[in-house]
Structure formats: structure tokens, C-alpha cells
PATI-58528 format. One record per residue (C-alpha): residue in one letter; x, y, z; residue number from 1. Coordinates in Angstrom, 1 decimal, always signed. Last residue first. Layout:
REM PATI-58528
['A',[X,Y,Z],NUM] ...
//
This chain:
REM PATI-58528
['X',[+99.6,+111.2,+96.1],382] ['X',[+99.8,+107.8,+98.2],381] ['X',[+98.6,+108.1,+102.1],380] ['X',[+95.9,+111.2,+101.1],379] ['X',[+93.1,+108.6,+99.9],378] ['X',[+91.2,+109.7,+103.0],377] ['X',[+91.4,+105.8,+104.3],376] ['X',[+94.8,+106.1,+104.2],375] ['X',[+95.4,+109.2,+105.5],374] ['X',[+93.0,+108.1,+108.0],373] ['X',[+95.1,+104.8,+109.0],372] ['X',[+98.3,+106.5,+109.0],371] ['X',[+97.1,+109.1,+111.8],370] ['X',[+95.5,+106.2,+114.0],369] ['X',[+99.0,+104.4,+114.0],368] ['X',[+100.9,+107.6,+114.5],367] ['X',[+98.9,+108.4,+117.8],366] ['X',[+99.4,+104.7,+118.9],365] ['X',[+103.2,+104.8,+118.1],364] ['X',[+103.7,+108.1,+120.2],363] ['X',[+101.1,+106.8,+122.9],362] ['X',[+103.2,+103.6,+123.1],361] ['X',[+106.8,+105.7,+123.5],360] ['X',[+105.0,+107.7,+126.3],359] ['X',[+103.6,+104.7,+128.1],358] ['X',[+107.0,+102.8,+128.2],357] ['X',[+108.8,+106.1,+129.3],356] ['X',[+106.0,+106.7,+132.3],355] ['X',[+106.5,+103.1,+133.0],354] ['X',[+110.1,+103.5,+133.1],353] ['X',[+110.5,+106.9,+135.1],352] ['X',[+108.0,+105.8,+137.7],351] ['X',[+110.0,+102.5,+138.3],350] ['X',[+113.3,+104.6,+138.6],349] ['X',[+111.8,+107.1,+140.8],348] ['X',[+110.1,+104.3,+143.2],347] ['X',[+113.9,+102.9,+143.6],346] ['X',[+115.2,+105.9,+144.1],345] ['X',[+113.0,+106.8,+147.0],344] ['X',[+112.6,+103.5,+148.3],343] ['X',[+116.4,+103.3,+148.7],342] ['X',[+117.4,+106.4,+150.4],341] ['X',[+117.6,+110.0,+150.1],340] ['X',[+120.6,+112.2,+150.6],339] ['X',[+124.3,+111.2,+150.3],338] ['X',[+125.0,+113.8,+148.1],337] ['X',[+125.9,+112.2,+145.1],336] ['X',[+122.3,+110.5,+146.0],335] ['X',[+120.4,+113.8,+146.1],334] ['X',[+121.8,+114.5,+142.8],333] ['X',[+120.6,+111.2,+141.1],332] ['X',[+117.1,+111.7,+143.0],331] ['X',[+116.8,+115.3,+141.0],330] ['X',[+117.9,+113.5,+137.7],329] ['X',[+115.3,+110.9,+138.3],328] ['X',[+112.6,+113.2,+139.3],327] ['X',[+113.2,+115.4,+136.6],326] ['X',[+112.9,+112.1,+134.2],325] ['X',[+109.5,+111.7,+135.9],324] ['X',[+108.3,+115.1,+135.4],323] ['X',[+109.4,+115.4,+131.6],322] ['X',[+107.7,+111.8,+131.1],321] ['X',[+104.8,+112.9,+133.0],320] ['X',[+104.0,+115.9,+130.6],319] ['X',[+104.3,+113.8,+127.1],318] ['X',[+102.5,+111.2,+128.6],317] ['X',[+99.7,+113.8,+129.2],316] ['X',[+100.4,+115.3,+125.4],315] ['X',[+100.4,+111.7,+124.3],314] ['X',[+97.2,+111.1,+126.0],313] ['X',[+95.4,+113.7,+124.3],312] ['X',[+96.5,+112.9,+120.9],311] ['X',[+95.5,+108.9,+121.3],310] ['X',[+92.2,+110.3,+122.3],309] ['X',[+92.0,+112.1,+119.4],308] ['X',[+93.7,+109.9,+116.8],307] ['X',[+91.4,+107.3,+118.5],306] ['X',[+88.3,+109.2,+117.4],305] ['X',[+89.3,+109.5,+114.5],304] ['X',[+89.9,+106.1,+113.8],303] ['X',[+86.4,+105.2,+114.9],302] ['X',[+84.8,+107.8,+112.5],301] ['X',[+87.1,+107.0,+109.9],300] ['X',[+86.1,+103.3,+110.1],299] ['X',[+82.4,+104.0,+110.2],298] ['X',[+82.6,+106.0,+107.0],297] ['X',[+84.3,+103.4,+105.3],296] ['X',[+81.9,+100.9,+106.5],295] ['X',[+79.1,+103.3,+105.4],294] ['X',[+80.9,+103.7,+101.8],293] ['X',[+81.6,+100.3,+101.6],292] ['X',[+78.1,+99.7,+101.8],291] ['X',[+76.7,+102.2,+99.6],290] ['X',[+79.3,+101.2,+96.9],289] ['X',[+78.2,+97.6,+97.2],288] ['X',[+74.8,+98.6,+97.0],287] ['X',[+75.4,+100.1,+93.7],286] ['X',[+77.4,+97.5,+92.2],285] ['X',[+74.6,+94.7,+93.0],284] ['X',[+72.1,+97.2,+91.6],283] ['X',[+74.2,+97.7,+88.6],282] ['X',[+74.9,+93.7,+88.3],281] ['X',[+70.8,+93.2,+88.6],280] ['X',[+70.4,+95.3,+85.7],279] ['X',[+72.9,+93.9,+83.7],278] ['X',[+71.0,+90.6,+84.2],277] ['X',[+67.7,+92.2,+82.7],276] ['X',[+69.5,+93.7,+80.0],275] ['X',[+71.0,+90.0,+79.1],274] ['X',[+67.7,+88.6,+79.2],273] ['X',[+66.3,+91.4,+76.7],272] ['X',[+69.3,+90.9,+74.5],271] ['X',[+68.7,+87.4,+74.2],270] ['X',[+64.8,+87.9,+73.5],269] ['X',[+64.9,+84.6,+70.8],268] ['X',[+66.9,+86.5,+68.3],267] ['X',[+64.6,+88.8,+66.5],266] ['X',[+65.3,+91.8,+63.9],265] ['X',[+69.2,+91.2,+63.4],264] ['X',[+70.2,+94.4,+61.2],263] ['X',[+73.0,+93.3,+58.9],262] ['X',[+73.8,+96.1,+56.4],261] ['X',[+76.5,+96.0,+53.4],260] ['X',[+78.3,+98.3,+51.4],259] ['X',[+80.8,+97.5,+48.3],258] ['X',[+83.9,+97.8,+46.7],257] ['X',[+85.5,+95.9,+44.0],256] ['X',[+89.0,+95.2,+42.9],255] ['X',[+90.9,+93.9,+39.6],254] ['X',[+92.9,+91.0,+37.9],253] ['X',[+91.1,+88.0,+36.0],252] ['X',[+92.6,+85.2,+34.1],251] ['X',[+90.9,+82.6,+32.1],250] ['X',[+92.7,+80.2,+30.0],249] ['X',[+91.9,+76.9,+28.0],248] ['X',[+88.1,+78.0,+28.1],247] ['X',[+86.5,+75.4,+26.2],246] ['X',[+88.2,+72.1,+27.1],245] ['X',[+92.1,+71.3,+27.0],244] ['X',[+95.3,+71.7,+28.8],243] ['X',[+93.5,+73.9,+31.2],242] ['X',[+94.6,+77.0,+32.7],241] ['X',[+92.9,+79.2,+35.7],240] ['X',[+94.3,+82.6,+36.8],239] ['X',[+92.7,+84.7,+39.6],238] ['X',[+94.2,+88.4,+41.0],237] ['X',[+91.9,+89.9,+43.6],236] ['X',[+91.9,+93.3,+45.0],235] ['X',[+89.1,+93.5,+47.7],234] ['X',[+86.6,+96.0,+49.3],233] ['X',[+84.0,+95.9,+52.2],232] ['X',[+82.2,+98.5,+54.2],231] ['X',[+80.0,+98.0,+57.0],230] ['X',[+76.6,+98.8,+58.3],229] ['X',[+75.1,+97.4,+61.4],228] ['X',[+71.8,+97.9,+62.4],227] ['X',[+70.7,+98.7,+66.0],226] ['X',[+69.3,+95.9,+68.7],225] ['X',[+73.3,+95.2,+68.8],224] ['X',[+73.8,+98.6,+70.4],223] ['X',[+71.5,+97.7,+73.4],222] ['X',[+73.8,+95.3,+74.6],221] ['X',[+76.8,+97.3,+74.3],220] ['X',[+75.2,+100.5,+76.1],219] ['X',[+74.1,+98.2,+78.9],218] ['X',[+78.0,+97.1,+79.2],217] ['X',[+79.0,+100.7,+78.9],216] ['X',[+76.7,+101.1,+82.2],215] ['X',[+78.5,+97.9,+83.8],214] ['X',[+81.4,+99.3,+83.6],213] ['X',[+80.2,+102.8,+85.2],212] ['X',[+79.3,+100.7,+88.3],211] ['X',[+82.8,+99.0,+88.7],210] ['X',[+84.5,+101.9,+88.2],209] ['X',[+82.5,+103.3,+91.4],208] ['X',[+83.9,+100.4,+93.3],207] ['X',[+87.9,+100.8,+92.2],206] ['X',[+86.9,+104.5,+93.9],205] ['X',[+85.7,+103.3,+97.0],204] ['X',[+89.0,+101.0,+97.3],203] ['X',[+91.0,+104.1,+96.0],202] ['X',[+89.4,+106.3,+98.7],201] ['X',[+89.8,+110.1,+96.9],200] ['X',[+86.1,+111.5,+96.4],199] ['X',[+84.0,+109.9,+98.7],198] ['X',[+86.8,+109.3,+101.3],197] ['X',[+87.8,+113.0,+100.9],196] ['X',[+84.3,+113.9,+101.9],195] ['X',[+84.3,+112.1,+104.8],194] ['X',[+87.7,+113.6,+106.0],193] ['X',[+86.4,+116.9,+105.8],192] ['X',[+83.7,+116.1,+108.0],191] ['X',[+85.7,+114.4,+110.5],190] ['X',[+87.8,+117.3,+110.7],189] ['X',[+91.5,+118.1,+109.5],188] ['X',[+94.3,+116.0,+111.2],187] ['X',[+97.5,+118.0,+112.3],186] ['X',[+100.4,+115.6,+111.1],185] ['X',[+103.1,+114.2,+113.2],184] ['X',[+106.6,+113.2,+113.2],183] ['X',[+108.0,+111.0,+115.4],182] ['X',[+111.6,+111.2,+116.3],181] ['X',[+114.5,+108.3,+116.2],180] ['X',[+115.9,+109.0,+112.8],179] ['X',[+116.3,+105.1,+111.8],178] ['X',[+119.9,+103.4,+112.1],177] ['X',[+120.6,+100.1,+109.5],176] ['X',[+122.1,+96.8,+109.8],175] ['X',[+121.6,+94.6,+106.4],174] ['X',[+122.0,+91.2,+107.6],173] ['X',[+118.0,+90.8,+106.3],172] ['X',[+119.0,+91.8,+102.8],171] ['X',[+116.5,+94.1,+101.5],170] ['X',[+112.7,+94.0,+100.0],169] ['X',[+111.7,+96.6,+101.9],168] ['X',[+109.0,+94.6,+103.3],167] ['X',[+111.5,+92.0,+104.8],166] ['X',[+114.1,+94.6,+106.0],165] ['X',[+111.2,+96.2,+108.1],164] ['X',[+110.2,+92.6,+109.6],163] ['X',[+113.8,+92.1,+110.0],162] ['X',[+114.2,+95.8,+112.0],161] ['X',[+111.1,+95.0,+114.3],160] ['X',[+112.9,+91.5,+115.3],159] ['X',[+116.0,+93.2,+115.8],158] ['X',[+114.2,+95.6,+118.1],157] ['X',[+112.3,+93.1,+120.0],156] ['X',[+116.0,+91.5,+120.8],155] ['X',[+117.4,+95.1,+122.2],154] ['X',[+113.8,+95.2,+124.3],153] ['X',[+114.9,+91.6,+125.9],152] ['X',[+118.2,+92.9,+126.5],151] ['X',[+117.1,+95.5,+128.1],150] ['X',[+114.7,+94.0,+130.2],149] ['X',[+117.4,+91.8,+131.4],148] ['X',[+119.3,+94.6,+132.2],147] ['X',[+117.1,+96.4,+134.1],146] ['X',[+116.5,+93.2,+136.3],145] ['X',[+120.7,+93.1,+136.4],144] ['X',[+120.8,+96.7,+137.7],143] ['X',[+118.0,+96.2,+140.3],142] ['X',[+120.0,+93.3,+141.8],141] ['X',[+122.9,+95.1,+141.8],140] ['X',[+121.2,+98.1,+143.8],139] ['X',[+120.2,+95.4,+146.1],138] ['X',[+123.3,+93.9,+146.6],137] ['X',[+125.2,+97.2,+147.3],136] ['X',[+122.2,+98.1,+149.9],135] ['X',[+122.6,+95.0,+151.6],134] ['X',[+126.2,+95.1,+151.8],133] ['X',[+125.8,+97.7,+154.1],132] ['X',[+127.1,+101.4,+154.6],131] ['X',[+129.2,+103.6,+156.6],130] ['X',[+132.2,+101.2,+157.1],129] ['X',[+134.6,+103.5,+154.4],128] ['X',[+134.4,+100.3,+152.0],127] ['X',[+130.8,+99.8,+152.4],126] ['X',[+130.0,+103.3,+151.5],125] ['X',[+132.6,+103.1,+148.7],124] ['X',[+130.8,+100.4,+147.2],123] ['X',[+127.0,+101.7,+147.9],122] ['X',[+128.1,+104.4,+146.0],121] ['X',[+129.3,+102.9,+143.0],120] ['X',[+126.3,+100.5,+142.9],119] ['X',[+123.8,+103.3,+143.0],118] ['X',[+125.7,+105.3,+140.2],117] ['X',[+124.9,+102.2,+138.1],116] ['X',[+121.5,+102.0,+139.0],115] ['X',[+121.0,+105.7,+138.1],114] ['X',[+122.9,+105.1,+134.9],113] ['X',[+120.6,+102.1,+134.3],112] ['X',[+117.3,+104.6,+134.1],111] ['X',[+119.4,+106.4,+131.0],110] ['X',[+120.0,+103.1,+129.2],109] ['X',[+116.3,+102.1,+129.7],108] ['X',[+115.2,+105.9,+128.1],107] ['X',[+117.7,+104.9,+125.0],106] ['X',[+115.8,+101.6,+124.7],105] ['X',[+112.2,+103.0,+124.9],104] ['X',[+113.3,+105.5,+122.3],103] ['X',[+114.7,+103.0,+119.8],102] ['X',[+111.9,+100.8,+120.5],101] ['X',[+109.5,+103.6,+119.4],100] ['X',[+111.4,+104.2,+116.3],99] ['X',[+111.1,+100.7,+115.5],98] ['X',[+107.7,+100.6,+115.7],97] ['X',[+107.8,+103.8,+113.6],96] ['X',[+109.3,+101.8,+110.8],95] ['X',[+106.9,+99.1,+111.2],94] ['X',[+104.0,+101.3,+111.0],93] ['X',[+105.1,+103.0,+107.9],92] ['X',[+106.0,+100.1,+106.2],91] ['X',[+102.3,+98.3,+106.7],90] ['X',[+100.9,+101.8,+105.6],89] ['X',[+103.3,+101.8,+102.4],88] ['X',[+102.2,+98.1,+101.6],87] ['X',[+98.7,+98.7,+101.9],86] ['X',[+98.7,+101.9,+99.7],85] ['X',[+100.6,+100.2,+97.1],84] ['X',[+98.5,+97.4,+97.3],83] ['X',[+95.7,+99.9,+96.5],82] ['X',[+97.4,+102.1,+94.0],81] ['X',[+97.8,+98.8,+92.2],80] ['X',[+94.0,+98.2,+92.1],79] ['X',[+93.0,+101.5,+91.3],78] ['X',[+95.7,+101.5,+88.1],77] ['X',[+93.7,+98.5,+87.4],76] ['X',[+90.8,+99.8,+87.8],75] ['X',[+91.6,+103.2,+85.3],74] ['X',[+92.2,+100.3,+82.7],73] ['X',[+89.1,+98.7,+83.2],72] ['X',[+87.5,+102.1,+82.9],71] ['X',[+89.5,+102.7,+79.5],70] ['X',[+88.3,+99.2,+78.1],69] ['X',[+84.5,+100.2,+79.3],68] ['X',[+84.8,+103.7,+77.3],67] ['X',[+86.3,+101.7,+74.1],66] ['X',[+83.1,+99.2,+74.5],65] ['X',[+80.8,+101.7,+74.7],64] ['X',[+82.2,+103.5,+71.7],63] ['X',[+82.4,+100.4,+69.4],62] ['X',[+78.9,+99.9,+70.4],61] ['X',[+77.9,+102.9,+69.0],60] ['X',[+74.6,+101.0,+67.0],59] ['X',[+77.5,+99.2,+65.1],58] ['X',[+78.6,+101.7,+62.1],57] ['X',[+81.8,+101.6,+60.4],56] ['X',[+82.2,+98.4,+60.2],55] ['X',[+85.3,+97.8,+58.0],54] ['X',[+86.1,+94.8,+56.1],53] ['X',[+89.3,+94.8,+53.4],52] ['X',[+90.3,+91.8,+51.2],51] ['X',[+93.7,+91.2,+49.7],50] ['X',[+93.9,+88.6,+46.9],49] ['X',[+95.8,+85.7,+45.5],48] ['X',[+94.2,+82.8,+43.1],47] ['X',[+96.0,+80.5,+41.0],46] ['X',[+94.5,+77.5,+39.3],45] ['X',[+96.6,+74.9,+37.5],44] ['X',[+95.1,+71.9,+34.7],43] ['X',[+96.7,+68.9,+33.2],42] ['X',[+94.7,+66.6,+31.2],41] ['X',[+95.9,+63.2,+31.6],40] ['X',[+93.6,+61.6,+29.0],39] ['X',[+91.9,+63.5,+26.3],38] ['X',[+88.3,+63.2,+24.4],37] ['X',[+87.1,+66.6,+23.1],36] ['X',[+84.1,+66.0,+21.1],35] ['X',[+82.3,+68.8,+18.9],34] ['X',[+79.1,+68.4,+17.8],33] ['X',[+78.4,+72.0,+17.8],32] ['X',[+76.1,+71.4,+21.0],31] ['X',[+79.5,+70.2,+22.8],30] ['X',[+80.8,+67.0,+23.8],29] ['X',[+83.6,+66.9,+26.8],28] ['X',[+85.6,+64.3,+27.7],27] ['X',[+88.6,+64.8,+30.1],26] ['X',[+90.7,+62.6,+32.1],25] ['X',[+92.3,+64.5,+35.1],24] ['X',[+95.7,+66.2,+36.0],23] ['X',[+95.5,+68.7,+38.7],22] ['X',[+97.1,+71.4,+39.7],21] ['X',[+96.4,+74.3,+42.9],20] ['X',[+97.4,+77.6,+44.4],19] ['X',[+96.1,+79.7,+47.1],18] ['X',[+96.3,+83.2,+47.8],17] ['X',[+94.4,+85.2,+51.1],16] ['X',[+95.7,+88.5,+52.2],15] ['X',[+93.3,+89.8,+55.3],14] ['X',[+92.6,+93.3,+56.1],13] ['X',[+90.5,+94.1,+59.0],12] ['X',[+89.0,+97.7,+59.8],11] ['X',[+89.8,+99.6,+63.1],10] ['X',[+87.1,+100.7,+65.3],9] ['X',[+86.4,+97.5,+67.1],8] ['X',[+87.0,+98.2,+70.8],7] ['X',[+90.3,+96.0,+70.6],6] ['X',[+91.3,+98.3,+67.5],5] ['X',[+90.7,+101.3,+69.4],4] ['X',[+93.0,+100.3,+72.0],3] ['X',[+92.7,+99.5,+75.9],2] ['X',[+93.6,+96.0,+75.8],1] 
//
């Protein structure tokens, strides 16, 4: 609806035409003494015309209406952007949940390699008579527990992939692989983020457009107190024909042009009451903007603190992950050399799996906090 016609800038042009025929009994007596008395007198009438009307001044209402329609159009774009942001946020988190699960499964497979090595060495010792079946049975039990966990994590991976496909509107049977790396961006200071929220947050901008729309509504109402000036013009053809009477034929063809003025002086304080309503709407819009801004600032502060904490946790877990992986490799070499015992190896496996789980969760949590901050500051959708 954001066009000059809907705002009232353009003229209105109508073409009206009509024709009629009649048959009447006619009796006419004239002052001259002439008497016309006929039955079934035929008469016909044809009228056609083009009528133009154009309001050239309405108290500037049309300008306020056009601005309001433009703001509504911009508000519609912002509403669409909000939907895109929500979808993209959901898509991003689902994608990195798949990445997280792929990393977890890859790490679990590495841990299982040590269990398989333990089984192989335990079988050799048993065959050579230097080891007991208990060691081999315990290694198999640990390997089976790891397999069970791996199957559960693979099932979770399939679920995460299906959820991602659903958001992407893709076939649920489609198989795909992801880049199994997390990509992080450095965040600005909380003060800079809050400035961006005031400027670029789509929800806040949407509400600010509401406030501006109310301003234009006020201008439209105030314009009704001013006079309206319009132009009118027509080009008309008319023809009346009678079989009897004083005028047997009356035909007109031509145009006319005029200016009209309409100024309402009093209408029961209708505009005054409307202005009171608009004033309350303006106050409500301003309060809603302030409330939303405070909520966004609170959410951004919380997300920023989470981002800082998650970043620190991830850095610690990255170090723990490297130490756990190194410990796992050392114990694997010791096992090949016939050194070490069951408790050392079991502890190393458990530490590695726990460190791996904490690490992938820390990476995902950091990405989630980053995505939230980008959405709040309007940086998720350019």
C-alpha cells in the first residue's frame, strides 16, 4: 500500500454513462392556447461524461499518510528480518550441535582404540600363560561400555542432523557431512554492543517505527482541522429527444471546470478525542521502547558474561583435552611395552572421555553465547 495513490496524492477519474427510453401519454396546455394531447409518446435520453476530481490541499494529510505507509513498509521489512534472524539463529545452533557431536564421536573412537589394544595384549598374555582371563574380560567389558556409549552418541547425531534438515526444508533421508571445526569470532566490548543494540536491533527498530507511525497518525488527525481544496472537471455529452412537447430535442456537449473548498468548523470534538487517544498511544510506544531496550541490555550483559566465562572455560578445557590425549598416548605406549596396570589405563581412558565431553560442550556453549550476542546487536543478518 506504500504508493501515492493510497496516500491520496492522485486524482480520481470516473466515466459515467446511461441511456433510457420511455413511452407516455402526454397532454400539455400552453399559455398561447396550444394544446398537445398524444398517446404513446416516445422519448429517449442519452448521457455520458468523464468526471475528474483532485484534492490539491488537505491540510498536509496526504504527506503524513504517505510517510505512515512508508514506515509500515519498513516495519514489514523489519518483521521479515526478525523471522530470518530467529531462523538463522536456530540453524546456526543446530549446525554446531552436529559439529559438537561429530567431534565427540571422533574422540570416543580414539579412546576405543586403546581398549582394542588392551584386548589384543590381554589375549596374547593369556595365550602365553603370562596373563589372566580376568584382565581380558575386563578389557572387553570396558570396550563394550564404550561401544554402547558410541551407539547412543551416534543416535543423537542422527537426531541432530534430522533437526537441521527440517529447518533447512531438505529431505529427511539426505545424508551429509559438516566441517568438524568450530569457528569463533572475537566480540567487542559490552559498551560497543549496547550501542549497536540501540542502532541495529531489529525488534527495537520495529518498535521505534511504531512510535514514528503514531506521530504520522497525529499529523493526519490535525490535518482534518484545516480546509480541503479540490479541483473538479468534467466533459459531458447529453441528449434528450421527445416525440411531443415544447422541446423535441435537447443536446449538450462540453466541459466544465471548478474549484471547491470544504472546511469543517465543528464536529463534536471528534478530532480532539482522537488526539487524546494518539497521545496515549505515543506514551505507550515510548514506554514499550524503553522497556524493550532495558530487556535487551540485560540480556546482552548476561550473554556477554556467559561468553567471557565460556571463553575462559574453553581455553582451560582445550589444555585439559591436550593433556588427556597425551596421557592416553603415553599409556598406549606403556601398554605395548608391557608396562602399566589396569587402574592406570582405566583412569586414563575415563579422564580422556570426561575431558573430551567437557571440551566439546565448552566449544558449543561459547558459540551459542556468540550467536546470541550477534543477534542482539543486529550482526547476525546483514
